[in-house]
N, CA, C and O of each residue as an XYZ file, in Angstrom:
384
protein
N     -20.067     -8.170     -4.416
C     -18.418     -8.413     -5.528
C     -18.999    -10.054     -6.093
O     -18.006    -10.691     -6.442
N     -20.174    -10.809     -6.255
C     -20.376    -11.754     -6.862
C     -20.767    -10.937     -8.646
O     -20.612    -11.596     -9.674
N     -21.129     -9.868     -8.660
C     -22.442     -9.601     -9.542
C     -20.816     -8.793    -11.119
O     -20.718     -8.816    -12.346
N     -19.952     -8.234     -9.920
C     -18.310     -7.787    -10.417
C     -17.815     -8.976    -10.937
O     -17.584     -9.066    -12.143
N     -17.582    -10.117     -9.992
C     -17.138    -11.004    -11.258
C     -17.675    -11.522    -12.022
O     -16.993    -12.080    -12.881
N     -18.692    -11.583    -12.085
C     -19.615    -12.275    -13.419
C     -19.842    -11.142    -14.683
O     -20.101    -11.603    -15.795
N     -19.767    -10.019    -14.552
C     -20.043     -9.035    -15.405
C     -18.260     -8.989    -15.978
O     -17.881     -8.476    -17.031
N     -17.353     -9.701    -14.907
C     -16.135     -9.522    -15.535
C     -15.345    -10.884    -16.408
O     -14.301    -10.785    -17.052
N     -16.049    -11.957    -16.244
C     -16.439    -12.796    -16.831
C     -17.081    -13.194    -18.147
O     -16.883    -14.096    -18.961
N     -17.732    -12.409    -18.068
C     -18.709    -12.698    -19.817
C     -18.653    -11.107    -20.402
O     -18.610    -10.983    -21.626
N     -18.653    -10.134    -19.731
C     -18.193     -9.157    -20.930
C     -16.703     -7.913    -20.481
O     -16.529     -6.794    -20.962
N     -16.031     -8.473    -19.662
C     -15.053     -7.902    -19.903
C     -14.859     -7.115    -18.988
O     -15.656     -7.079    -18.052
N     -13.369     -5.999    -19.041
C     -12.956     -5.763    -17.879
C     -13.383     -3.946    -17.994
O     -13.468     -3.137    -17.070
N     -13.604     -3.721    -19.562
C     -14.281     -2.324    -19.156
C     -15.770     -2.482    -18.836
O     -16.144     -1.507    -18.184
N     -16.814     -3.416    -19.075
C     -18.153     -3.464    -18.803
C     -17.846     -3.740    -16.418
O     -18.569     -3.557    -15.438
N     -16.977     -4.033    -16.549
C     -16.336     -4.293    -15.403
C     -16.195     -3.125    -14.291
O     -16.531     -3.052    -13.109
N     -15.632     -2.353    -15.077
C     -15.409     -0.607    -14.698
C     -16.266     -0.183    -14.612
O     -16.314      0.273    -13.469
N     -17.658      0.143    -15.428
C     -18.667      1.183    -15.577
C     -19.457      0.224    -14.354
O     -19.891      0.820    -13.368
N     -19.628     -1.309    -14.461
C     -20.689     -1.405    -12.572
C     -20.330     -0.571    -11.244
O     -20.928     -0.026    -10.316
N     -18.383     -0.883    -11.894
C     -17.698     -0.814    -10.019
C     -18.419      0.970    -10.348
O     -19.360      1.453     -9.718
N     -17.907      1.431    -11.106
C     -17.938      2.910    -11.707
C     -19.812      3.618    -10.857
O     -20.062      4.411     -9.949
N     -20.496      2.953    -11.596
C     -22.172      3.055    -10.464
C     -22.498      2.616     -9.857
O     -23.672      2.820     -9.546
N     -21.761      1.699     -9.220
C     -21.956      1.128     -7.601
C     -20.922      1.404     -6.903
O     -20.670      0.677     -5.942
N     -20.070      2.520     -7.211
C     -19.246      2.950     -5.897
C     -18.356      4.308     -6.539
O     -17.135      4.373     -6.397
N     -19.119      5.329     -7.230
C     -18.570      6.400     -7.738
C     -17.559      6.917     -6.653
O     -16.356      7.035     -6.884
N     -18.120      7.199     -5.507
C     -16.743      8.016     -4.796
C     -15.618      6.909     -4.410
O     -14.689      7.250     -3.677
N     -15.683      5.920     -4.780
C     -14.374      5.076     -5.201
C     -13.522      5.683     -5.802
O     -12.481      6.258     -5.485
N     -14.203      5.457     -6.947
C     -13.850      6.240     -8.039
C     -12.713      8.418     -8.192
O     -11.892      8.817     -9.018
N     -13.239      9.000     -7.152
C     -13.228     10.261     -6.450
C     -11.711     10.457     -5.993
O     -10.743     11.167     -6.263
N     -12.277      8.814     -4.655
C     -10.724      8.679     -3.976
C      -9.237      8.223     -4.519
O      -8.131      8.493     -4.052
N      -9.598      7.442     -5.662
C      -8.579      7.060     -6.273
C      -8.026      7.699     -7.295
O      -6.835      7.622     -7.596
N      -8.895      8.374     -7.883
C      -8.646      9.696     -9.348
C      -8.821     10.831     -9.141
O      -9.930     11.028     -8.645
N      -8.185     11.791     -9.302
C      -8.330     13.321     -8.638
C      -8.867     13.812     -9.904
O      -9.346     14.945     -9.955
N      -8.827     13.069    -10.908
C      -9.281     13.827    -12.812
C     -10.073     12.844    -13.160
O     -10.046     11.765    -12.569
N     -11.030     13.149    -14.357
C     -11.632     11.998    -15.025
C     -11.250     11.563    -15.831
O     -11.789     10.635    -16.434
N      -9.550     12.399    -16.290
C      -9.143     11.849    -17.807
C      -8.265     10.740    -18.025
O      -8.017     10.099    -19.046
N      -7.663     10.609    -16.325
C      -7.266      8.883    -16.410
C      -8.113      7.796    -16.424
O      -8.025      7.002    -17.361
N      -8.689      7.674    -15.796
C     -10.239      6.556    -15.972
C     -10.338      6.889    -17.079
O      -9.305      6.484    -17.611
N     -11.115      7.537    -18.032
C     -10.914      7.349    -19.037
C     -10.149      7.178    -20.234
O     -10.869      7.033    -21.221
N      -9.035      7.151    -20.442
C      -7.853      6.825    -20.936
C      -7.838      5.357    -20.735
O      -7.849      4.468    -21.586
N      -7.803      5.256    -19.065
C      -7.630      3.979    -19.214
C      -8.486      2.776    -19.424
O      -8.087      1.616    -19.523
N     -10.242      3.390    -19.499
C     -10.936      2.228    -20.423
C     -10.721      2.578    -21.722
O     -11.724      3.060    -22.249
N     -10.057      2.526    -22.202
C     -10.195      2.653    -23.542
C      -8.623      2.453    -24.373
O      -8.449      2.338    -25.586
N      -7.723      2.457    -23.420
C      -6.713      1.851    -23.611
C      -5.941      0.709    -22.976
O      -5.438     -0.290    -23.492
N      -5.974      1.042    -21.966
C      -5.731     -0.276    -20.977
C      -6.449     -0.485    -20.151
O      -6.239      0.007    -19.043
N      -7.875     -1.523    -20.457
C      -8.765     -1.468    -19.342
C      -8.500     -2.750    -17.854
O      -9.040     -2.777    -16.748
N      -7.496     -3.632    -18.449
C      -6.914     -4.401    -17.157
C      -6.719     -3.897    -16.184
O      -7.158     -4.065    -15.047
N      -5.580     -2.814    -16.896
C      -4.636     -2.106    -16.110
C      -5.467     -1.124    -14.783
O      -5.412     -1.036    -13.557
N      -6.052     -0.644    -15.662
C      -7.521      0.177    -14.910
C      -7.591     -0.457    -13.761
O      -7.080     -0.167    -12.679
N      -8.448     -1.598    -14.155
C      -9.327     -2.728    -13.466
C      -8.416     -2.991    -12.412
O      -8.951     -2.812    -11.318
N      -6.886     -3.458    -12.330
C      -5.860     -4.056    -11.508
C      -5.465     -2.383    -10.565
O      -5.179     -2.519     -9.375
N      -5.472     -1.236    -11.025
C      -5.465     -0.113    -10.512
C      -6.528      0.328     -9.537
O      -6.421      0.780     -8.397
N      -7.176      0.174     -9.997
C      -8.713      0.380     -9.159
C      -8.610     -1.045     -7.804
O      -9.061     -0.836     -6.678
N      -8.065     -2.187     -8.123
C      -8.083     -3.012     -6.927
C      -7.292     -2.104     -6.205
O      -7.818     -1.099     -5.727
N      -5.366     -2.472     -5.981
C      -4.630     -2.036     -5.618
C      -4.373     -0.662     -4.860
O      -3.972     -0.383     -3.730
N      -4.992      0.469     -6.550
C      -4.837      1.409     -5.848
C      -5.314      2.532     -4.942
O      -5.051      3.734     -4.923
N      -6.181      1.683     -4.118
C      -6.574      2.582     -2.867
C      -6.030      3.136     -1.670
O      -6.456      3.998     -0.901
N      -5.275      2.631     -1.682
C      -4.191      3.224     -0.324
C      -2.849      3.696     -1.061
O      -1.900      4.347     -0.625
N      -3.082      3.170     -2.273
C      -1.647      3.856     -2.692
C      -0.740      2.714     -3.521
O      -0.910      1.646     -2.933
N       0.062      2.554     -4.539
C       0.814      1.246     -4.772
C       1.726      1.334     -4.481
O       2.380      2.339     -4.761
N       2.428     -0.101     -3.476
C       3.474     -0.172     -3.207
C       3.612     -1.664     -3.343
O       2.666     -2.298     -3.811
N       4.844     -2.347     -2.929
C       5.315     -3.353     -3.076
C       4.773     -4.210     -3.872
O       4.529     -3.709     -4.970
N       4.405     -5.589     -3.748
C       3.619     -6.626     -4.566
C       2.796     -6.027     -5.652
O       2.821     -6.508     -6.785
N       2.029     -4.941     -5.330
C       0.961     -4.120     -6.040
C       1.972     -3.813     -7.614
O       1.352     -3.953     -8.667
N       2.602     -3.645     -7.649
C       3.585     -3.716     -8.783
C       3.419     -4.775     -9.299
O       2.824     -4.737    -10.376
N       3.626     -5.422     -9.052
C       3.533     -6.879     -9.813
C       2.328     -7.167    -10.636
O       2.132     -7.116    -11.851
N       1.638     -7.460     -9.703
C       0.118     -7.148    -10.348
C      -0.399     -6.105    -11.209
O      -1.389     -6.371    -11.891
N       0.200     -4.800    -11.286
C      -0.133     -3.907    -12.607
C       0.705     -4.505    -13.405
O       0.332     -4.432    -14.576
N       1.315     -4.854    -13.311
C       2.920     -4.979    -14.770
C       1.645     -6.237    -15.315
O       1.055     -6.002    -16.369
N       1.314     -7.484    -14.552
C       0.635     -8.695    -14.964
C      -0.755     -8.057    -15.787
O      -1.349     -8.547    -16.747
N      -0.979     -7.043    -15.192
C      -2.627     -6.525    -15.844
C      -2.385     -6.185    -17.525
O      -3.069     -6.280    -18.545
N      -0.603     -5.603    -17.080
C       0.137     -4.091    -18.100
C       0.313     -5.512    -19.662
O       0.342     -5.565    -20.892
N       0.372     -6.281    -18.607
C       0.662     -7.879    -20.035
C      -0.662     -8.043    -20.343
O      -1.038     -8.071    -21.515
N      -1.244     -8.131    -19.619
C      -2.387     -8.544    -20.289
C      -3.360     -7.651    -21.787
O      -3.974     -7.900    -22.825
N      -2.978     -6.705    -21.050
C      -3.517     -5.741    -22.208
C      -2.849     -5.485    -23.705
O      -3.297     -5.143    -24.799
N      -1.403     -5.865    -23.122
C      -0.768     -5.664    -24.315
C      -0.741     -6.972    -25.093
O      -0.602     -7.115    -26.307
N      -0.907     -7.928    -24.121
C      -0.723     -9.220    -25.045
C      -2.324     -9.230    -26.111
O      -2.363     -9.836    -27.182
N      -3.476     -8.479    -25.566
C      -4.805     -8.516    -26.165
C      -4.667     -7.409    -27.567
O      -5.263     -7.477    -28.642
N      -3.790     -6.533    -27.156
C      -3.582     -6.042    -28.703
C      -2.892     -6.968    -29.743
O      -3.234     -7.269    -30.886
N      -1.719     -7.360    -28.930
C      -1.226     -8.276    -29.929
C      -1.532     -9.286    -30.565
O      -1.280     -9.704    -31.695
N      -2.515     -9.882    -29.107
C      -2.986    -11.091    -30.156
C      -3.865    -10.832    -31.104
O      -3.990    -11.604    -32.055
N      -4.651     -9.632    -30.976
C      -5.688     -9.581    -32.129
C      -4.735     -9.262    -33.640
O      -4.945     -9.826    -34.714
N      -3.624     -8.179    -33.370
C      -2.859     -7.994    -34.708
C      -2.570     -9.732    -35.800
O      -2.907    -10.064    -36.936
N      -1.639    -10.565    -34.449
C      -1.397    -11.538    -35.358
C      -2.405    -12.136    -35.751
O      -2.105    -12.800    -36.744
N      -3.840    -12.282    -35.379
C      -4.263    -12.943    -35.364
C      -5.756    -12.839    -36.925
O      -6.449    -13.637    -37.555
N      -5.567    -11.539    -36.873
C      -5.589    -10.994    -38.461
C      -4.746    -10.924    -39.057
O      -4.995    -10.411    -40.148
N      -3.197    -11.352    -38.831
C      -2.412    -10.600    -40.236
C      -2.597    -11.373    -41.634
O      -1.997    -10.795    -42.541
N      -3.257    -12.501    -42.021
C      -3.570    -12.687    -42.881
C      -4.949    -11.980    -43.782
O      -5.378    -12.249    -44.904
N      -5.287    -11.239    -43.021
C      -6.304    -10.360    -43.308
C      -5.761     -9.194    -44.051
O      -6.737     -8.451    -44.154
N      -4.678     -8.576    -44.667
C      -3.738     -7.586    -44.963
C      -2.869     -7.855    -45.681
O      -1.794     -8.400    -45.430
N      -3.455     -7.336    -47.021
C      -3.093     -8.196    -48.613
C      -1.479     -7.369    -48.712
O      -1.116     -6.299    -48.225
N      -0.948     -8.096    -49.319
C       0.582     -8.390    -49.613
C       1.605     -8.010    -48.325
O       2.683     -7.418    -48.334
N       0.880     -8.554    -47.285
C       1.365     -8.794    -45.778
C       2.184    -10.034    -46.125
O       1.675    -10.853    -46.890
N       3.603    -10.285    -45.555
C       4.564    -11.108    -46.438
C       4.971    -11.845    -44.409
O       5.941    -12.535    -44.094
N       4.576    -11.672    -44.082
C       4.726    -12.027    -42.781
C       4.197    -13.419    -42.099
O       4.030    -13.579    -40.890
N       3.900    -14.669    -43.417
C       3.842    -15.927    -43.040
C       5.107    -17.033    -42.677
O       4.841    -18.186    -42.338
């Protein structure tokens, strides 16, 4: 778990999911029935995919929805923060 946490903090959620998949591929097969959902999650919502892997092993119930919601907010904030931070690079954008 130490290597997982270190890779998460240093390289982000996509690398942490990749390391987790390499170390425990059977867990991915137990959580997901197909390969398309993890791939889409890895591309578009990496924090949500990581949180789903943490809480979704036995199904998502109760307070697990709060953790998934926080991960979704983190994903949306990362996209929104990047767009807001680069708004001055768009010529003719009058959003100042």
